[in-house]
DOTIMAR-606624 format. One line per field, with one value per atom (N, C-alpha, C): y, z, x. Coordinates in steps of 0.05 Angstrom, whole numbers, always signed. Example, Ala and Ser with C-alpha at 12.3 -4.5 7.8 and 13.67 -1.06 7.14 Angstrom:
BEGIN
c2 = (-114,-90,-66,-45,-21,+1)
c3 = (+156,+156,+156,+142,+143,+157)
c1 = (+264,+246,+264,+257,+273,+258)
// end
This chain:
BEGIN
c2 = (-212,-216,-213,-234,-233,-221,-201,-186,-199,-193,-201,-192,-166,-155,-172,-179,-194,-222,-234,-260,-259,-237,-233,-229,-213,-208,-233,-249,-274,-294,-293,-310,-304,-277,-269,-277,-274,-282,-311,-328,-357,-364,-352,-358,-350,-328,-319,-338,-348,-367,-393,-400,-425,-421,-396,-388,-392,-387,-391,-363,-352,-325,-322,-342,-340,-335,-347,-343,-314,-303,-275,-256,-262,-245,-248,-272,-276,-262,-264,-251,-220,-212,-183,-171,-185,-174,-170,-186,-184,-164,-154,-134,-107,-91,-63,-48,-31,-16,-1,+8,+24,+8,-19,-35,-37,-42,-44,-19,+4,+30,+39,+30,+40,+23,-2,-20,-27,-16,-21,-50,-64,-93,-110,-106,-122,-114,-88,-79,-91,-92,-103,-132,-149,-176,-179,-163,-164,-156,-133,-124,-144,-154,-172,-199,-208,-232,-229,-205,-199,-200,-190,-190,-219,-235,-263,-278,-273,-286,-279,-254,-244,-256,-265,-277,-308,-318,-346,-362,-349,-363,-373,-368,-375,-393)
c3 = (+2097,+2076,+2049,+2032,+2006,+1986,+1973,+1953,+1926,+1907,+1879,+1868,+1874,+1866,+1876,+1902,+1913,+1901,+1896,+1883,+1855,+1840,+1814,+1812,+1831,+1832,+1838,+1857,+1866,+1842,+1827,+1803,+1782,+1777,+1758,+1768,+1794,+1805,+1802,+1806,+1804,+1774,+1756,+1728,+1719,+1729,+1722,+1732,+1756,+1767,+1751,+1741,+1725,+1695,+1688,+1660,+1642,+1653,+1639,+1629,+1610,+1601,+1585,+1572,+1555,+1573,+1596,+1615,+1624,+1630,+1639,+1618,+1593,+1571,+1566,+1567,+1563,+1585,+1609,+1631,+1628,+1623,+1621,+1599,+1577,+1555,+1563,+1583,+1592,+1615,+1626,+1648,+1636,+1651,+1643,+1642,+1623,+1619,+1646,+1660,+1684,+1705,+1706,+1726,+1717,+1692,+1683,+1687,+1682,+1684,+1713,+1730,+1758,+1776,+1767,+1783,+1769,+1778,+1766,+1766,+1787,+1789,+1768,+1766,+1746,+1717,+1713,+1687,+1680,+1700,+1696,+1687,+1701,+1694,+1666,+1660,+1633,+1611,+1615,+1594,+1590,+1611,+1609,+1597,+1603,+1590,+1560,+1552,+1523,+1511,+1523,+1512,+1509,+1531,+1530,+1508,+1505,+1484,+1457,+1453,+1426,+1420,+1441,+1438,+1435,+1435,+1432,+1457,+1479,+1505,+1519,+1508,+1522,+1508)
c1 = (+456,+437,+451,+449,+460,+441,+452,+436,+440,+423,+426,+452,+459,+485,+508,+508,+529,+532,+509,+509,+520,+512,+522,+552,+563,+591,+606,+595,+608,+608,+587,+585,+605,+609,+629,+657,+662,+688,+693,+673,+675,+681,+665,+669,+698,+707,+734,+755,+751,+770,+769,+746,+742,+748,+756,+762,+737,+714,+689,+681,+696,+692,+667,+658,+634,+609,+609,+586,+586,+609,+611,+600,+608,+599,+569,+559,+530,+514,+523,+508,+512,+536,+541,+525,+519,+503,+475,+466,+438,+434,+456,+453,+447,+432,+428,+454,+458,+483,+489,+469,+474,+490,+485,+499,+529,+533,+560,+576,+563,+576,+581,+563,+564,+581,+587,+603,+629,+651,+676,+685,+679,+687,+673,+647,+632,+641,+645,+654,+681,+699,+726,+725,+708,+705,+694,+673,+661,+680,+693,+712,+735,+746,+768,+759,+734,+724,+721,+712,+709,+736,+757,+784,+794,+790,+798,+784,+758,+742,+753,+760,+770,+797,+812,+837,+835,+810,+806,+809,+808,+813,+788,+764,+740,+723)
// end
């Protein structure tokens, strides 16, 4: 069974592979802080996407 969490993580992974950092940031901004803080993988994608965006890569 695919959960919403699994689908979200897979979506972040695909966006990262496609270098679609802006989508990761947009979705990450809409997630509750508790999800970002409790899941190190999602937080890693979000934080690194923010860095890439600030470097002009997204």
